[in-house]
FIRO-640350 format. One record per residue (C-alpha): x, y, z. Coordinates in steps of 0.2 Angstrom, whole numbers, padded with zeros to 4 digits. Example, Ala and Ser with C-alpha at 12.3 -4.5 7.8 and 13.67 -1.06 7.14 Angstrom:
% residues 2
+-------+-------+-------+
|  east | north |    up |
+-------+-------+-------+
|  0062 | -0022 |  0039 |
|  0068 | -0005 |  0036 |
+-------+-------+-------+
END
This chain:
% residues 420
+-------+-------+-------+
|  east | north |    up |
+-------+-------+-------+
|  0998 | -1035 | -0493 |
|  0980 | -1030 | -0492 |
|  0971 | -1032 | -0509 |
|  0962 | -1018 | -0517 |
|  0958 | -1029 | -0532 |
|  0952 | -1047 | -0531 |
|  0951 | -1058 | -0547 |
|  0941 | -1073 | -0547 |
|  0948 | -1086 | -0560 |
|  0944 | -1103 | -0566 |
|  0956 | -1116 | -0570 |
|  0954 | -1132 | -0580 |
|  0945 | -1140 | -0566 |
|  0929 | -1133 | -0573 |
|  0929 | -1149 | -0584 |
|  0925 | -1160 | -0569 |
|  0910 | -1149 | -0564 |
|  0901 | -1152 | -0581 |
|  0887 | -1152 | -0586 |
|  0884 | -1138 | -0572 |
|  0899 | -1128 | -0577 |
|  0897 | -1130 | -0596 |
|  0887 | -1113 | -0597 |
|  0893 | -1105 | -0581 |
|  0909 | -1100 | -0573 |
|  0914 | -1111 | -0559 |
|  0911 | -1097 | -0546 |
|  0893 | -1095 | -0551 |
|  0888 | -1113 | -0545 |
|  0876 | -1112 | -0530 |
|  0881 | -1121 | -0514 |
|  0869 | -1118 | -0500 |
|  0861 | -1101 | -0500 |
|  0873 | -1092 | -0511 |
|  0885 | -1096 | -0525 |
|  0904 | -1100 | -0523 |
|  0908 | -1082 | -0529 |
|  0896 | -1074 | -0517 |
|  0905 | -1082 | -0503 |
|  0922 | -1076 | -0509 |
|  0916 | -1059 | -0513 |
|  0908 | -1057 | -0496 |
|  0925 | -1058 | -0488 |
|  0932 | -1043 | -0497 |
|  0918 | -1030 | -0496 |
|  0929 | -1015 | -0500 |
|  0938 | -1023 | -0515 |
|  0936 | -1021 | -0533 |
|  0932 | -1037 | -0542 |
|  0938 | -1043 | -0559 |
|  0936 | -1060 | -0568 |
|  0945 | -1072 | -0579 |
|  0936 | -1087 | -0587 |
|  0930 | -1094 | -0604 |
|  0925 | -1079 | -0614 |
|  0908 | -1086 | -0620 |
|  0902 | -1090 | -0602 |
|  0908 | -1073 | -0596 |
|  0898 | -1064 | -0610 |
|  0882 | -1074 | -0606 |
|  0884 | -1071 | -0587 |
|  0887 | -1052 | -0590 |
|  0869 | -1051 | -0597 |
|  0862 | -1056 | -0580 |
|  0875 | -1049 | -0568 |
|  0880 | -1033 | -0577 |
|  0898 | -1029 | -0583 |
|  0911 | -1042 | -0577 |
|  0928 | -1032 | -0579 |
|  0944 | -1040 | -0583 |
|  0960 | -1035 | -0573 |
|  0965 | -1024 | -0588 |
|  0949 | -1014 | -0587 |
|  0952 | -1008 | -0569 |
|  0963 | -0994 | -0562 |
|  0975 | -1003 | -0551 |
|  0979 | -0993 | -0535 |
|  0986 | -1007 | -0524 |
|  0989 | -1025 | -0522 |
|  0980 | -1039 | -0532 |
|  0974 | -1056 | -0526 |
|  0968 | -1070 | -0537 |
|  0956 | -1083 | -0530 |
|  0952 | -1099 | -0538 |
|  0933 | -1099 | -0541 |
|  0932 | -1118 | -0536 |
|  0938 | -1114 | -0518 |
|  0925 | -1114 | -0504 |
|  0927 | -1099 | -0494 |
|  0934 | -1101 | -0477 |
|  0940 | -1086 | -0466 |
|  0955 | -1096 | -0461 |
|  0963 | -1098 | -0478 |
|  0956 | -1081 | -0484 |
|  0963 | -1071 | -0470 |
|  0980 | -1080 | -0473 |
|  0981 | -1076 | -0492 |
|  0975 | -1058 | -0489 |
|  0991 | -1054 | -0479 |
|  1004 | -1060 | -0491 |
|  1021 | -1051 | -0486 |
|  1028 | -1053 | -0504 |
|  1022 | -1060 | -0521 |
|  1015 | -1077 | -0517 |
|  1007 | -1092 | -0525 |
|  0997 | -1104 | -0513 |
|  0994 | -1122 | -0518 |
|  0983 | -1136 | -0512 |
|  0991 | -1151 | -0520 |
|  0992 | -1148 | -0539 |
|  0979 | -1135 | -0538 |
|  0982 | -1116 | -0537 |
|  0972 | -1108 | -0524 |
|  0978 | -1090 | -0524 |
|  0991 | -1078 | -0531 |
|  0995 | -1061 | -0523 |
|  1006 | -1048 | -0530 |
|  1008 | -1029 | -0531 |
|  1000 | -1020 | -0545 |
|  1016 | -1018 | -0555 |
|  1018 | -1037 | -0556 |
|  1001 | -1040 | -0565 |
|  1009 | -1044 | -0582 |
|  1019 | -1058 | -0573 |
|  1003 | -1068 | -0569 |
|  1001 | -1080 | -0584 |
|  0989 | -1094 | -0588 |
|  1003 | -1106 | -0583 |
|  1005 | -1098 | -0566 |
|  0987 | -1100 | -0562 |
|  0984 | -1117 | -0571 |
|  0993 | -1130 | -0559 |
|  1008 | -1132 | -0548 |
|  1016 | -1142 | -0561 |
|  1021 | -1126 | -0569 |
|  1033 | -1117 | -0558 |
|  1029 | -1101 | -0550 |
|  1045 | -1092 | -0556 |
|  1047 | -1073 | -0559 |
|  1050 | -1070 | -0541 |
|  1034 | -1078 | -0534 |
|  1036 | -1089 | -0519 |
|  1026 | -1105 | -0518 |
|  1018 | -1111 | -0502 |
|  1008 | -1126 | -0498 |
|  0992 | -1123 | -0488 |
|  0975 | -1131 | -0485 |
|  0958 | -1126 | -0492 |
|  0942 | -1135 | -0497 |
|  0939 | -1136 | -0516 |
|  0924 | -1141 | -0526 |
|  0933 | -1153 | -0538 |
|  0918 | -1162 | -0545 |
|  0900 | -1159 | -0546 |
|  0895 | -1171 | -0532 |
|  0906 | -1161 | -0520 |
|  0892 | -1148 | -0521 |
|  0881 | -1161 | -0513 |
|  0894 | -1166 | -0501 |
|  0896 | -1148 | -0494 |
|  0878 | -1142 | -0497 |
|  0870 | -1147 | -0480 |
|  0884 | -1139 | -0470 |
|  0883 | -1123 | -0480 |
|  0865 | -1122 | -0477 |
|  0867 | -1124 | -0458 |
|  0881 | -1111 | -0457 |
|  0873 | -1098 | -0469 |
|  0855 | -1101 | -0462 |
|  0861 | -1098 | -0445 |
|  0869 | -1081 | -0450 |
|  0853 | -1076 | -0460 |
|  0841 | -1081 | -0445 |
|  0852 | -1071 | -0433 |
|  0851 | -1056 | -0444 |
|  0833 | -1057 | -0448 |
|  0828 | -1059 | -0430 |
|  0838 | -1044 | -0425 |
|  0831 | -1033 | -0438 |
|  0814 | -1038 | -0442 |
|  0798 | -1046 | -0435 |
|  0799 | -1063 | -0427 |
|  0791 | -1077 | -0439 |
|  0775 | -1079 | -0429 |
|  0771 | -1060 | -0430 |
|  0778 | -1058 | -0448 |
|  0764 | -1052 | -0460 |
|  0770 | -1064 | -0473 |
|  0764 | -1079 | -0462 |
|  0746 | -1083 | -0464 |
|  0735 | -1090 | -0450 |
|  0735 | -1108 | -0450 |
|  0754 | -1110 | -0453 |
|  0763 | -1121 | -0441 |
|  0781 | -1116 | -0437 |
|  0792 | -1129 | -0428 |
|  0807 | -1121 | -0419 |
|  0802 | -1104 | -0425 |
|  0818 | -1096 | -0418 |
|  0827 | -1105 | -0433 |
|  0816 | -1098 | -0446 |
|  0819 | -1082 | -0456 |
|  0805 | -1076 | -0468 |
|  0807 | -1060 | -0478 |
|  0792 | -1048 | -0475 |
|  0788 | -1049 | -0494 |
|  0787 | -1068 | -0494 |
|  0770 | -1076 | -0493 |
|  0767 | -1092 | -0482 |
|  0749 | -1099 | -0485 |
|  0738 | -1108 | -0473 |
|  0742 | -1127 | -0470 |
|  0761 | -1125 | -0473 |
|  0773 | -1133 | -0460 |
|  0790 | -1126 | -0458 |
|  0801 | -1137 | -0446 |
|  0818 | -1130 | -0441 |
|  0821 | -1144 | -0428 |
|  0836 | -1150 | -0438 |
|  0842 | -1134 | -0446 |
|  0837 | -1116 | -0451 |
|  0825 | -1112 | -0464 |
|  0827 | -1096 | -0474 |
|  0813 | -1089 | -0486 |
|  0819 | -1075 | -0496 |
|  0810 | -1060 | -0503 |
|  0794 | -1063 | -0514 |
|  0795 | -1081 | -0511 |
|  0778 | -1090 | -0510 |
|  0774 | -1107 | -0501 |
|  0757 | -1113 | -0507 |
|  0746 | -1123 | -0495 |
|  0751 | -1141 | -0490 |
|  0769 | -1137 | -0492 |
|  0781 | -1145 | -0479 |
|  0799 | -1139 | -0477 |
|  0812 | -1147 | -0466 |
|  0828 | -1138 | -0462 |
|  0841 | -1134 | -0466 |
|  0833 | -1126 | -0482 |
|  0835 | -1111 | -0492 |
|  0821 | -1104 | -0503 |
|  0827 | -1091 | -0515 |
|  0820 | -1074 | -0520 |
|  0804 | -1076 | -0530 |
|  0803 | -1095 | -0529 |
|  0786 | -1103 | -0527 |
|  0784 | -1120 | -0518 |
|  0768 | -1127 | -0524 |
|  0765 | -1140 | -0511 |
|  0774 | -1156 | -0507 |
|  0789 | -1160 | -0496 |
|  0806 | -1152 | -0496 |
|  0817 | -1163 | -0485 |
|  0832 | -1157 | -0476 |
|  0847 | -1150 | -0487 |
|  0837 | -1142 | -0501 |
|  0844 | -1126 | -0508 |
|  0832 | -1117 | -0521 |
|  0839 | -1103 | -0531 |
|  0829 | -1088 | -0537 |
|  0813 | -1089 | -0547 |
|  0810 | -1108 | -0547 |
|  0793 | -1117 | -0547 |
|  0794 | -1133 | -0538 |
|  0782 | -1146 | -0530 |
|  0782 | -1164 | -0525 |
|  0796 | -1172 | -0515 |
|  0814 | -1165 | -0515 |
|  0828 | -1169 | -0504 |
|  0847 | -1164 | -0502 |
|  0846 | -1155 | -0519 |
|  0852 | -1139 | -0527 |
|  0842 | -1129 | -0540 |
|  0853 | -1116 | -0547 |
|  0839 | -1105 | -0551 |
|  0825 | -1102 | -0564 |
|  0821 | -1121 | -0563 |
|  0804 | -1129 | -0565 |
|  0797 | -1144 | -0557 |
|  0779 | -1140 | -0554 |
|  0772 | -1158 | -0552 |
|  0775 | -1174 | -0542 |
|  0790 | -1184 | -0543 |
|  0805 | -1187 | -0532 |
|  0822 | -1178 | -0535 |
|  0835 | -1182 | -0522 |
|  0854 | -1178 | -0520 |
|  0854 | -1169 | -0537 |
|  0860 | -1153 | -0544 |
|  0848 | -1145 | -0557 |
|  0855 | -1131 | -0568 |
|  0846 | -1115 | -0574 |
|  0831 | -1115 | -0585 |
|  0828 | -1134 | -0583 |
|  0810 | -1140 | -0584 |
|  0807 | -1157 | -0576 |
|  0790 | -1164 | -0583 |
|  0777 | -1172 | -0572 |
|  0783 | -1187 | -0562 |
|  0801 | -1185 | -0567 |
|  0810 | -1195 | -0554 |
|  0828 | -1197 | -0549 |
|  0836 | -1212 | -0542 |
|  0850 | -1207 | -0529 |
|  0854 | -1224 | -0521 |
|  0860 | -1240 | -0530 |
|  0852 | -1257 | -0525 |
|  0868 | -1263 | -0518 |
|  0872 | -1247 | -0508 |
|  0888 | -1245 | -0517 |
|  0898 | -1230 | -0523 |
|  0889 | -1221 | -0538 |
|  0899 | -1219 | -0554 |
|  0896 | -1203 | -0564 |
|  0902 | -1199 | -0582 |
|  0911 | -1183 | -0582 |
|  0921 | -1176 | -0597 |
|  0921 | -1192 | -0607 |
|  0926 | -1204 | -0592 |
|  0916 | -1213 | -0579 |
|  0922 | -1208 | -0562 |
|  0919 | -1216 | -0544 |
|  0911 | -1202 | -0534 |
|  0916 | -1211 | -0518 |
|  0898 | -1208 | -0512 |
|  0883 | -1219 | -0511 |
|  0871 | -1205 | -0513 |
|  0872 | -1196 | -0530 |
|  0856 | -1193 | -0540 |
|  0856 | -1183 | -0557 |
|  0867 | -1169 | -0563 |
|  0857 | -1159 | -0575 |
|  0864 | -1145 | -0586 |
|  0856 | -1129 | -0591 |
|  0840 | -1129 | -0603 |
|  0837 | -1147 | -0601 |
|  0819 | -1153 | -0603 |
|  0811 | -1169 | -0598 |
|  0794 | -1176 | -0603 |
|  0781 | -1184 | -0592 |
|  0787 | -1199 | -0582 |
|  0805 | -1198 | -0586 |
|  0816 | -1209 | -0575 |
|  0834 | -1203 | -0571 |
|  0846 | -1216 | -0566 |
|  0858 | -1215 | -0551 |
|  0873 | -1204 | -0556 |
|  0864 | -1198 | -0572 |
|  0874 | -1184 | -0581 |
|  0862 | -1174 | -0593 |
|  0871 | -1162 | -0605 |
|  0865 | -1144 | -0608 |
|  0849 | -1142 | -0619 |
|  0845 | -1161 | -0620 |
|  0827 | -1165 | -0623 |
|  0821 | -1181 | -0615 |
|  0803 | -1188 | -0618 |
|  0804 | -1207 | -0617 |
|  0792 | -1207 | -0603 |
|  0792 | -1223 | -0591 |
|  0809 | -1228 | -0597 |
|  0826 | -1225 | -0589 |
|  0836 | -1212 | -0597 |
|  0853 | -1217 | -0602 |
|  0866 | -1213 | -0588 |
|  0876 | -1201 | -0599 |
|  0866 | -1189 | -0611 |
|  0877 | -1178 | -0621 |
|  0873 | -1159 | -0624 |
|  0859 | -1156 | -0637 |
|  0853 | -1174 | -0636 |
|  0835 | -1178 | -0642 |
|  0830 | -1195 | -0634 |
|  0813 | -1203 | -0637 |
|  0815 | -1218 | -0626 |
|  0824 | -1228 | -0639 |
|  0835 | -1218 | -0650 |
|  0847 | -1204 | -0647 |
|  0847 | -1190 | -0660 |
|  0852 | -1172 | -0660 |
|  0841 | -1157 | -0654 |
|  0840 | -1145 | -0668 |
|  0848 | -1129 | -0663 |
|  0835 | -1117 | -0669 |
|  0821 | -1126 | -0661 |
|  0831 | -1127 | -0645 |
|  0834 | -1108 | -0645 |
|  0816 | -1105 | -0648 |
|  0811 | -1115 | -0633 |
|  0824 | -1106 | -0623 |
|  0817 | -1089 | -0628 |
|  0800 | -1095 | -0623 |
|  0806 | -1102 | -0606 |
|  0815 | -1085 | -0602 |
|  0799 | -1075 | -0606 |
|  0789 | -1085 | -0594 |
|  0800 | -1078 | -0580 |
|  0800 | -1061 | -0587 |
|  0817 | -1063 | -0594 |
|  0825 | -1063 | -0611 |
|  0838 | -1075 | -0619 |
|  0851 | -1062 | -0623 |
|  0864 | -1062 | -0637 |
|  0878 | -1068 | -0626 |
|  0868 | -1083 | -0619 |
|  0862 | -1087 | -0637 |
|  0880 | -1086 | -0643 |
|  0886 | -1097 | -0629 |
|  0873 | -1110 | -0634 |
|  0878 | -1109 | -0653 |
|  0896 | -1111 | -0649 |
|  0893 | -1126 | -0638 |
|  0882 | -1134 | -0651 |
|  0895 | -1132 | -0664 |
|  0908 | -1139 | -0652 |
|  0898 | -1154 | -0648 |
|  0889 | -1158 | -0665 |
|  0889 | -1176 | -0669 |
|  0892 | -1183 | -0686 |
+-------+-------+-------+
END
């Protein structure tokens, strides 16, 4: 089989990726320079793509990405391959599942990695078939155990991020140096910029690197995408990826930083992923953290990413405290979160979607539910209409709008998580 249609799907594993997955399909989570879905799609450039996930998050995403067809909406002319959106793309397992000799289901432990079938077997692919190996494949599908890396929890994004930045950065640098000007002669680079190991740096010609910036690729590649801006007194250590339209307003980006599109950041950031459209314009340390879309971190907001006893960090996920098996986990911050000046986020903090935190100078609770309103002493509920009004303003400041799909998704989440 060679698939003509590839379907990205999410299983119940999205729950362990909260609060990052609360408003996004799992394949839209950023890891390195691209999302999980970008990496899977890149392996099948000639295929049509369809999607299966929670309806409300698909509707919200479609406003940004355009139509996201379901399998029923496509004209099927060949074989179909289903891929779990939590799987990390790797040529070895992708090549293997793309060549199925018969209807197959590949499993990694109790997780379903992929399902392949001819177009006339589409109706035989049920939610149970995709959910878990605890449900037998049945109906003529052969089960096969294989190996593939999965993003099973939000901190797995941090575990894999550094390596993905190395791999994707090297590919981007190779492509840029083969097709464009070398960094030292690139018009995007002003006089007075210091490039260390410039052969490991890729800067788009429409980016702007101001005087007194230092880009050091000694320990990994640095990629600066189109229309990105690095203001004076910015230090970037590789591996790092600075997304399209993102501005770095001074400060230090330590190794392992992946900034999505249209962010505004400053201060000290290390081993951290910004999904996109994030705002951290002032001083404050953010380390080993994942920051969702449309988050605003107020001045001097600081994360702790290491316990005093250097032990494993425990994180609240889906109502349970889980051992991350890592000594380095900062904050996992859901979309539309706002923090006030001087907010302190404890090690392993989980901050739910649309929470508003303004108890400056005090440690935020380790678990903050969606739509929380925390003033430093009491935890109340963020009024929905005030929250939506703020979200509209935040979007407008980046030339975007809060579409009906995104608003409906926030309303549904608020109804589902309402307290009292």
